[in-house]
N, C-alpha and C positions, 0 to 999 in steps of 0.2 A: 502493499501499500505505501502510496505518497500522498503528500499535502502541497497545496499552494499556499505561500503566504509572502508577506511583503518581505524582500531580500534587500539588503543595501543597495542603493543606486547613488553615485556620486557623480556631479558635473564638475569636471576639472576645469570649467572656464570660471568657475567661481575662485581658483587660486591666484587670480589675476586681480580679484578685487579684494582691497587690503580690508574691506568690513566684514566679508564672508571668509578668507580665508582661513583663519583659526578655526571656525566651525567646521568647515570641509575636510581640513586636518584631524579634527577630533573625530568625525565620521568614519574617517579612513582606519584611524587606531583602533575604535570600537571593533569594527568589523573585522580588524585582521585576529583582536582579542577574543572575540567570542563566536565567529565561524569559519576564519580563515578564507572568507570570498566576499566580492563584493563586483558591481557591473559599473562601468565609465562610459560617460558620454561626453560629446565636445572634447575627444581625447586625444584628436589632432590626426588620425587615420580617415583619410574623406572616406565618403559614401563609394566613391567611382572604384576606388582601390581595394575596397572589401568586397563590392561586386565582381571585380574583375577575378581575384583572388578566387572565388567560390565558384566562378564561370569556367575559368580555365582547369579549377581543379576536378570538375564535374565534367569536363571534355577528357582530361586525362583518364577517368574511371570507365570512360565511355567507350575507351579505344580496345580493341582487340587483346584477349588474354595473352597471346603472343608476344605482342610490344610491351605489355606491362610487366610479363615474366621476366624480361631481358634484367629487371632491375630487384630479381626476387632474389634473397638470400635468407639463410637462416643464421647468418651472424651476426649477432645483435650490435659488433661494432661498427657495423659497413656504414660509411657516411651517405650512400643512398641505397634506401632498401626498400622494395615492395614485398608486402606480405599479403595475407590473407589468413581469418581464423573464424572459419565456419564449420561448425559441429553439429552434431546429431541433435535434430528439432525436438525429437522425442525422449531427449534424456535432460537429467537437471544440469544449470549450468550452457545452456545454449548459446552460444554466441554466435554474430553475424556482422560482419565488419572484415573491409580492405582497409591499408593503408601503404600512403607513401612517407617516409621518414627522410628528411632532408638536413643535415651540415648545413648552418648557416653564417659560422663567425671562425675568421671573418669573410665574409662574404666573397671576395673575389678568391680565396683559396678554395671555394668549394664550388661555385656555380657552373662552372663547367662541367662537372659531372652531374647536374640536374638533366631531367628529360628533353629533348630537343621537340618534342613532340608532347601536348599541340604546339605548334610553330611559335605562338607567342608565350608559351609557357616561363620560360625563364624571365623575360622580360615584367611579365606580370606578378609573378613570383617575388621578383627582387624588389617592383615597388612596394609590396606590401610588408616584407620582410624588413627592409631598410626605415618603413614607418614606424612598427613594432618596436624595432630596437630604440629608438628614439623616445617611444613611449615607456618602454620599458626602463631606460636610464631615470626618466622622470619620478616613475613610480618607486623604483628602488631608492632614490634621495628620498622621497618621502618616507618610506616604510622604516627604511634605517634610522633615519631621523626621527621617526616617532618612537623608537625604543631609546631615544637619549644617545643614541650614537653619533659622530661624525658620519657623515654621508660618504665621506670619502673613505671609511672605517675598511671597507671590503673592494673599493674598487679598483686597485691591482689586481686581484683575484676574478672579476667582473669581466676586466679588459683582458685578461688571459684564458677567462674561462669559455663554457661550450652556450652556444644558441642553438638548438634542433627545434626544427618546424615539425610536426605529426599533423598529416593530413589522413583523415578519417572518413570512408564513404562508408554509409549504411544504407543497404538497398531495402527497396519496399518489402513488408512483411505481409505474408498471407496466413498467418496463424493465427487460431481465434483469441490468443492473449497475449499481450504486451509482453517481447521478449528482449534478452539482454544484448546489446550492442559491443559494449565492454565491462567488465566485470568491476566490482567495486574497487578503488584502489586509491591511494594518495598518490601524486606528482613527487617527485624527489628532488626537484631543483629548489632554487630561491623562490622565483614566481613564474608562475603561467599565464600566459594571455592569450585567450582564446574567442573563437566565435563559433556561431552554428547558424547554418541555413535555416535551419527548423527547429522546434523544440524537441527535447529528448535528453537534455543534461540535468541529472538529478545530483544532488549534494545531501549529506549528512548534517542537520541542524545540531544545535547543542543538546536537544535532550533526544539525541539519536533517530530522528523519524527522518525519512526521506522528502525531500522536497524539492519540486519541480522548479526549473530555470525559465524563467517565463524570456520569449523572444522580445528583446526591444529592439526595435527601429534604431540601427545604428551604432548600438552597444556592444562594447568589447567586455569579456570576462577575465575578471582577476583571480587567481587560486594562488594560495599558498603552498609550499613545499615543504617538504621534509628538512631540507637546509635551514629555512627559515625558522621552523621549529627550533632545530637545534641549536642554531646561531643565538635565538632569543632566549635560550635555554626555558622553552615551554612558556613563554608569556603570549607567544604567537602560535597558533596550531595550523597544520597542515589540513587541508580539506578531504574528507573522504568523498570520492564522487563516482559516478558509472553512467554509463550511456543506456539507454533503452529504445527499443522500437516497437512502435505500437503498429498494430493491424488498422488502425484508423487512418494512418498516415496515406498520403494521396502522391508523395513525391520522395525520391532518394533524400537521404540526408548527408549534407557536408558538413564536417568541423575541422577548424584548423587551430591547432594547440602549438603554442611558442613557447620552449622551456628555456629559462637560464637558468643557469647553474653555474659552480666552480667546474675548473678544467677537470677532466676524467680521472688523475689519480691522485688531486688536491683534498686536502683532508680538511673538512669542516667540523670545528668545536662548539661550544659555546662561547660567546664574547665574554671573556675576563672580566671587562665593565659591569657585566650582569650577574657574577658569582661572586658571593661573599658569604658569611656566616650564615645569615638569615636565607639565602638564597643558595644553596650547595649546587654544585655541578649535577644536572640531572641526565644527560647524553654522553655518551661515548661517541669520538671522533669516528667520521668515516665519510668515505668518497663516492662520486658516482658509479665507479667501476665495482665496489663494492655492493652495491645496489643493483647493478647490471647483471651480476654473477648471482646474486640472492633470487632476482625474477627468473632466469634461467634454469635453475635448479627447482625453484618453487612452483614453477607455470603461475596458473591462476593464485592469485595470493590467499591463502586461508589465515596466513597472520599478515600482517600491514611491518614493512620494512623499518618503518621508526620504531616500531615496539619492541625490536630487536637492539634499539639503540637506547633504549630508556635504563638506566641504571637500578640497581635493585640497593636501594639507600639504606635499609634496615639492616639488609642481610652485611654490607659492605662496613658498616659501622657495628657492627655486634661483635 
């Protein structure tokens, strides 16, 4: 069961207004603390750039299987990787999704590996990625500052880090019930900026209930990841989410998720400024590589990776 409720919607244009700026920053801080999720409007990524990214992505997935499979790989570290996970619809945990993963940072290093078909794919996706990277920098500065840290605290790690785009394709569903397009999980990075062409994303609210994320014209979704939870020493939480496919849907669905994280083997740990006698270190350090290895060996996550990082303080101090 899922419910629909009001989720935080932040108008970023209010940051330019001195009288409303502090109120907007407080809204972002509360959203990060309470749910690990918010939506943003007036974010600087134009409607045409968003539409072009969705359209060219849909064209890619409309191509022949032969063309798409040329990017197929079981190697989770492959910088450009196509895959599909469609399982038996009569078994628990049915999944129905195809995806294309793209490494994006620095974009000049990876773009030549991106698909050449559709003919405008590289151009349109590049415009979207560049715009989202600028938005990510703005949001990272705000979120880091809201923790009481200097925005430059992890700027070097971000500059040398990873930016990965995952384009998901969810086909129409003919089954009599809503099915899973993507199993419940948390993202591992710092921030994820995402868009959806049609409704389907659900997040878990603080009451552990699934909530439908509405489709708001022009809005982008911001999800906090495991690295942000670790770095904040648990002040902020990564948000558990999933993708659903409804038999009421009348169109295929695209989602585009942009992940910002530290470099593959760079360790993330709680910020020392957020750790003291009253606030002990709650997480062990970890890297994106450890997360990838965990996902590869565990398949559909029965336990969240972030939960494996939490320290058992009672045991440690016994």
